[in-house]
Backbone as ProteinMPNN parsed JSONL, in Angstrom:
{"seq_chain_A": "MTATEKRLALNEALFRETNERLEERVQDTVGAEDELEILCECGNLDCSERLVLSREEYASVRSDPAQFAVKPGHEIADVEAVVARSDRFEVVRKQGVAAEAAEFLEHEQK", "coords_chain_A": {"N_chain_A": [[79.814, 104.846, 83.907], [79.345, 108.277, 83.675], [79.862, 110.717, 81.064], [80.594, 113.141, 82.181], [81.533, 112.403, 84.755], [83.745, 110.891, 83.991], [85.311, 112.833, 82.696], [85.824, 114.586, 84.845], [87.305, 112.887, 86.527], [89.557, 112.417, 84.923], [90.554, 115.046, 84.683], [91.226, 115.614, 87.372], [93.115, 113.633, 87.828], [95.119, 114.532, 86.139], [95.875, 116.971, 87.4], [96.797, 115.899, 89.813], [98.986, 114.338, 88.936], [100.646, 116.366, 87.954], [101.135, 117.738, 90.368], [102.511, 115.758, 91.773], [104.857, 115.589, 90.301], [105.873, 118.151, 90.774], [106.319, 117.891, 93.52], [108.345, 115.938, 93.529], [110.44, 117.401, 92.349], [110.869, 119.359, 94.292], [111.696, 117.746, 96.411], [114.174, 116.965, 95.486], [115.643, 119.211, 95.84], [118.184, 120.768, 97.634], [117.947, 121.383, 101.075], [115.204, 121.656, 101.063], [111.998, 123.036, 101.645], [109.495, 122.341, 104.186], [106.998, 122.713, 103.281], [104.674, 122.478, 100.57], [103.727, 123.939, 97.522], [100.942, 123.477, 95.735], [98.84, 122.69, 92.891], [95.349, 123.258, 92.895], [93.36, 120.406, 93.13], [90.879, 120.07, 92.0], [88.019, 119.254, 89.908], [87.785, 121.098, 87.863], [89.143, 122.028, 84.965], [89.995, 124.537, 84.224], [90.769, 125.727, 86.549], [93.147, 127.484, 88.413], [94.016, 127.797, 90.917], [96.135, 127.836, 93.794], [97.45, 125.837, 96.419], [98.784, 125.581, 99.729], [100.41, 123.121, 101.399], [101.681, 121.078, 104.026], [104.34, 118.692, 103.701], [103.638, 116.395, 105.053], [100.837, 116.679, 105.287], [100.133, 116.53, 102.576], [101.02, 113.961, 101.947], [99.261, 112.512, 103.509], [96.79, 113.077, 102.259], [97.312, 111.849, 99.792], [97.458, 109.209, 100.544], [95.246, 107.759, 100.016], [94.015, 106.826, 96.982], [91.617, 107.86, 96.023], [91.285, 110.312, 97.076], [91.582, 113.898, 97.082], [93.188, 117.113, 97.147], [91.656, 120.18, 97.508], [90.679, 123.599, 96.867], [88.788, 125.3, 99.354], [85.318, 125.036, 98.822], [85.481, 124.112, 96.236], [84.592, 121.573, 95.891], [82.722, 118.868, 94.373], [79.65, 118.045, 94.759], [78.074, 115.97, 93.691], [79.733, 113.803, 93.1], [81.696, 113.525, 95.017], [82.798, 113.667, 98.466], [83.445, 115.867, 101.161], [86.028, 115.12, 103.288], [87.816, 116.112, 105.076], [88.664, 119.255, 106.524], [90.335, 122.388, 106.419], [91.538, 125.708, 107.092], [92.928, 126.326, 104.838], [92.648, 124.38, 102.827], [90.582, 121.705, 101.479], [89.939, 118.227, 101.844], [88.796, 116.011, 99.554], [86.897, 113.095, 98.849], [86.407, 110.859, 96.325], [83.375, 109.24, 95.284], [81.628, 106.144, 94.726], [81.44, 105.254, 91.319], [83.172, 107.23, 90.45], [85.205, 107.124, 92.382], [86.226, 104.601, 91.824], [87.23, 105.084, 89.261], [89.235, 106.975, 89.832], [90.964, 105.422, 91.367], [91.684, 103.475, 89.472], [92.993, 105.093, 87.54], [95.128, 105.994, 89.092], [96.525, 103.627, 89.477], [97.222, 103.052, 86.799], [99.025, 105.087, 86.237], [101.293, 104.362, 87.513]], "CA_chain_A": [[80.328, 106.154, 84.257], [78.892, 109.296, 82.74], [80.933, 111.484, 80.43], [81.017, 114.165, 83.142], [82.356, 111.74, 85.776], [85.015, 110.522, 83.357], [86.071, 114.069, 82.482], [86.282, 115.044, 86.154], [88.363, 111.98, 86.989], [90.752, 112.678, 84.12], [91.074, 116.36, 85.076], [91.841, 115.515, 88.689], [94.326, 112.821, 87.677], [96.114, 115.411, 85.527], [96.382, 117.87, 88.441], [97.562, 115.089, 90.762], [100.26, 113.989, 88.311], [101.44, 117.592, 87.955], [101.569, 117.996, 91.741], [103.516, 114.764, 92.145], [106.116, 116.003, 89.658], [106.368, 119.298, 91.545], [106.826, 117.376, 94.792], [109.624, 115.291, 93.25], [111.439, 118.45, 92.131], [111.165, 119.982, 95.584], [112.453, 116.779, 97.199], [115.536, 116.934, 94.972], [116.284, 120.471, 96.17], [118.883, 120.76, 98.922], [117.327, 122.297, 102.036], [113.817, 121.859, 100.655], [111.049, 123.417, 102.678], [108.531, 121.325, 104.584], [105.719, 123.031, 102.653], [104.547, 122.346, 99.131], [102.686, 124.72, 96.862], [100.393, 122.598, 94.71], [97.644, 123.13, 92.187], [94.078, 122.718, 93.363], [93.098, 119.168, 92.407], [89.449, 119.967, 91.706], [87.695, 118.766, 88.578], [87.686, 122.195, 86.906], [90.395, 122.118, 84.221], [90.383, 125.945, 84.14], [91.177, 126.211, 87.868], [94.589, 127.712, 88.561], [94.249, 128.098, 92.326], [97.261, 127.141, 94.42], [97.278, 125.493, 97.827], [100.019, 125.298, 100.446], [100.255, 122.007, 102.336], [102.94, 120.495, 104.476], [104.59, 117.392, 103.062], [102.857, 115.411, 105.806], [99.433, 116.822, 104.884], [99.962, 116.029, 101.217], [101.167, 112.501, 102.012], [98.015, 111.995, 104.069], [95.792, 113.136, 101.181], [97.7, 110.881, 98.775], [97.421, 107.839, 101.06], [94.056, 107.141, 99.427], [93.967, 107.323, 95.605], [90.337, 108.508, 95.728], [91.269, 111.612, 97.763], [92.216, 115.014, 96.394], [93.241, 118.377, 97.883], [91.003, 121.23, 96.723], [90.377, 124.862, 97.541], [87.444, 125.262, 99.946], [84.248, 125.405, 97.911], [85.677, 123.523, 94.915], [84.114, 120.192, 95.854], [81.615, 118.595, 93.459], [78.808, 117.236, 95.648], [77.506, 114.799, 93.021], [80.677, 112.692, 92.952], [82.695, 113.482, 96.079], [82.419, 114.174, 99.782], [84.534, 116.48, 101.917], [86.367, 114.248, 104.413], [88.625, 116.898, 106.015], [88.668, 120.689, 106.209], [91.202, 123.321, 107.133], [91.307, 127.046, 106.552], [93.695, 126.447, 103.595], [92.239, 123.419, 101.815], [89.69, 120.611, 101.863], [90.239, 116.926, 101.251], [87.585, 115.383, 99.057], [87.043, 111.688, 98.465], [85.468, 110.441, 95.285], [82.423, 108.22, 95.698], [81.072, 105.281, 93.684], [82.175, 105.044, 90.078], [84.258, 108.212, 90.394], [86.287, 106.582, 93.207], [86.814, 103.501, 91.06], [87.999, 105.687, 88.165], [90.435, 107.579, 90.419], [91.856, 104.324, 91.753], [92.18, 102.899, 88.224], [93.954, 106.02, 86.957], [96.309, 105.972, 89.967], [97.242, 102.378, 89.159], [97.734, 103.163, 85.44], [100.142, 106.032, 86.214], [102.482, 103.751, 88.131]], "C_chain_A": [[79.843, 107.147, 83.207], [80.089, 110.018, 82.145], [81.474, 112.545, 81.386], [81.919, 113.558, 84.212], [83.726, 111.373, 85.214], [85.898, 111.749, 83.164], [86.637, 114.586, 83.796], [87.426, 114.185, 86.673], [89.648, 112.231, 86.222], [91.382, 114.016, 84.48], [91.824, 116.27, 86.4], [93.116, 114.681, 88.641], [95.447, 113.658, 87.064], [96.721, 116.349, 86.572], [97.235, 117.098, 89.444], [98.939, 114.746, 90.19], [101.191, 115.205, 88.278], [101.978, 117.875, 89.346], [102.626, 116.998, 92.191], [104.865, 115.095, 91.52], [106.715, 117.203, 90.376], [106.982, 118.835, 92.862], [108.178, 116.705, 94.595], [110.727, 116.317, 93.051], [111.84, 119.108, 93.438], [112.0, 119.044, 96.44], [113.905, 116.731, 96.767], [116.32, 118.195, 95.314], [116.923, 120.386, 97.554], [118.224, 121.783, 99.834], [115.88, 122.597, 101.713], [112.932, 122.17, 101.859], [110.12, 122.251, 103.012], [107.178, 121.554, 103.916], [105.794, 122.864, 101.145], [103.475, 123.299, 98.643], [102.213, 123.866, 95.696], [99.22, 123.263, 94.008], [96.423, 122.514, 92.855], [93.75, 121.509, 92.502], [91.611, 118.969, 92.118], [89.243, 119.54, 90.256], [87.616, 119.839, 87.508], [89.037, 122.4, 86.221], [90.888, 123.564, 84.103], [90.859, 126.505, 85.477], [92.691, 126.346, 87.919], [94.933, 128.09, 90.002], [95.408, 127.264, 92.864], [96.965, 126.941, 95.897], [98.65, 125.268, 98.446], [99.708, 124.245, 101.502], [101.635, 121.606, 102.828], [103.119, 119.175, 103.727], [103.751, 116.303, 103.737], [101.384, 115.469, 105.418], [99.21, 116.227, 103.495], [100.091, 114.51, 101.171], [99.893, 111.864, 102.546], [96.902, 111.991, 103.017], [96.059, 112.013, 100.186], [97.638, 109.429, 99.245], [96.224, 107.057, 100.526], [93.914, 107.684, 98.006], [92.661, 108.012, 95.22], [90.224, 109.873, 96.396], [92.067, 112.652, 96.985], [92.179, 116.249, 97.286], [92.656, 119.475, 96.992], [90.839, 122.488, 97.566], [88.982, 124.744, 98.159], [86.395, 125.794, 98.959], [84.374, 124.8, 96.524], [85.215, 122.07, 94.826], [82.918, 120.077, 94.904], [80.734, 117.571, 94.155], [78.261, 115.97, 94.995], [78.428, 113.582, 93.028], [81.718, 112.589, 94.068], [82.148, 114.067, 97.375], [83.646, 114.786, 100.434], [84.781, 115.607, 103.142], [87.257, 114.946, 105.433], [88.626, 118.347, 105.538], [89.736, 121.397, 107.021], [90.899, 124.696, 106.566], [92.001, 127.235, 105.203], [93.208, 125.531, 102.482], [91.225, 122.442, 102.391], [90.212, 119.338, 101.213], [88.908, 116.331, 100.839], [87.9, 113.942, 98.685], [85.957, 111.36, 97.461], [84.583, 109.326, 95.816], [82.009, 107.391, 94.487], [81.996, 105.086, 92.504], [83.34, 106.018, 89.966], [85.45, 107.759, 91.23], [86.996, 105.459, 92.466], [87.689, 104.04, 89.93], [89.299, 106.284, 88.699], [91.449, 106.502, 90.79], [92.459, 103.653, 90.523], [93.254, 103.784, 87.62], [95.234, 106.07, 87.783], [97.17, 104.757, 89.625], [97.899, 102.474, 87.778], [98.951, 104.085, 85.357], [101.414, 105.425, 86.764], [103.17, 102.782, 87.22]], "O_chain_A": [[79.921, 106.889, 82.006], [81.199, 109.934, 82.671], [82.674, 112.817, 81.399], [82.957, 114.131, 84.543], [84.743, 111.528, 85.889], [87.097, 111.705, 83.439], [87.801, 114.981, 83.858], [88.408, 114.707, 87.202], [90.725, 112.255, 86.818], [92.605, 114.119, 84.575], [92.931, 116.792, 86.528], [94.087, 114.987, 89.333], [96.609, 113.501, 87.44], [97.94, 116.509, 86.627], [98.278, 117.586, 89.878], [99.946, 114.855, 90.889], [102.386, 115.082, 88.545], [103.151, 118.216, 89.498], [103.547, 117.364, 92.922], [105.905, 114.899, 92.149], [107.929, 117.27, 90.567], [108.034, 119.325, 93.272], [109.075, 116.886, 95.418], [111.842, 116.122, 93.537], [113.018, 119.384, 93.664], [112.918, 119.491, 97.127], [114.785, 116.483, 97.591], [117.531, 118.246, 95.101], [116.28, 119.981, 98.523], [117.969, 122.915, 99.423], [115.376, 123.67, 102.046], [113.116, 121.622, 102.946], [109.975, 121.308, 102.234], [106.304, 120.689, 103.974], [106.837, 123.08, 100.528], [102.432, 123.449, 99.28], [102.981, 123.567, 94.781], [98.682, 124.267, 94.475], [96.469, 121.376, 93.323], [93.849, 121.575, 91.277], [91.14, 117.838, 92.005], [90.194, 119.476, 89.478], [87.399, 119.515, 86.34], [89.975, 122.897, 86.844], [92.081, 123.79, 83.901], [91.31, 127.649, 85.534], [93.423, 125.44, 87.519], [96.005, 128.632, 90.273], [95.627, 126.13, 92.436], [96.316, 127.768, 96.537], [99.574, 124.816, 97.769], [98.864, 124.444, 102.376], [102.632, 121.776, 102.127], [102.162, 118.618, 103.189], [103.225, 115.408, 103.075], [100.747, 114.431, 105.24], [98.233, 115.516, 103.261], [99.356, 113.845, 100.44], [99.491, 110.795, 102.087], [96.16, 111.016, 102.898], [95.136, 111.304, 99.783], [97.753, 108.513, 98.431], [96.204, 105.828, 100.584], [93.713, 108.886, 97.832], [92.605, 108.684, 94.189], [89.185, 110.525, 96.297], [93.065, 112.349, 96.331], [91.258, 116.418, 98.085], [93.105, 119.674, 95.863], [90.857, 122.447, 98.797], [88.088, 124.153, 97.553], [86.567, 126.85, 98.351], [83.467, 124.953, 95.706], [85.421, 121.411, 93.807], [82.202, 121.049, 94.662], [81.029, 116.376, 94.145], [78.009, 114.986, 95.691], [77.953, 112.449, 92.968], [82.535, 111.668, 94.067], [81.189, 114.839, 97.386], [84.757, 114.28, 100.279], [83.873, 115.374, 103.939], [87.442, 114.437, 106.539], [88.593, 118.634, 104.341], [90.001, 121.042, 108.17], [90.085, 124.826, 105.651], [91.705, 128.195, 104.491], [93.341, 125.87, 101.307], [91.03, 122.356, 103.603], [90.848, 119.379, 100.16], [88.005, 116.166, 101.66], [89.01, 113.614, 98.266], [84.767, 111.554, 97.706], [84.989, 108.561, 96.69], [82.037, 107.877, 93.356], [83.18, 104.791, 92.663], [84.392, 105.659, 89.437], [86.594, 107.983, 90.835], [88.224, 105.376, 92.48], [88.769, 103.509, 89.673], [90.353, 106.118, 88.085], [92.648, 106.658, 90.555], [93.637, 103.298, 90.537], [94.313, 103.294, 87.227], [96.322, 106.18, 87.218], [98.39, 104.86, 89.502], [99.03, 102.019, 87.61], [99.815, 103.891, 84.502], [102.506, 105.93, 86.501], [104.182, 102.191, 87.597]]}, "name": "protein", "num_of_chains": 1, "seq": "MTATEKRLALNEALFRETNERLEERVQDTVGAEDELEILCECGNLDCSERLVLSREEYASVRSDPAQFAVKPGHEIADVEAVVARSDRFEVVRKQGVAAEAAEFLEHEQK"}
């Protein structure tokens, strides 16, 4: 794995962990909305874009540890492929070593 791939995987894992904590807080709220406002899970650590997904959409993204929700245009073609698009967000799936790193980091967080 190159240093760039490792950095991207770590950045995305950080955003995912933050979003999971936000989701837990919303779930604990009485009368919680069906929508979640999450951080873009792209590899750019300076990105502060926010996305709105339904709980169902986010659960679908999270069903595969190599998938991330990003703002349209934030995909990194060298290490990921867009597997779903909407007008609000894209779902990217890591490929090769980057996918393995994402899956490893997912396992380590549990």
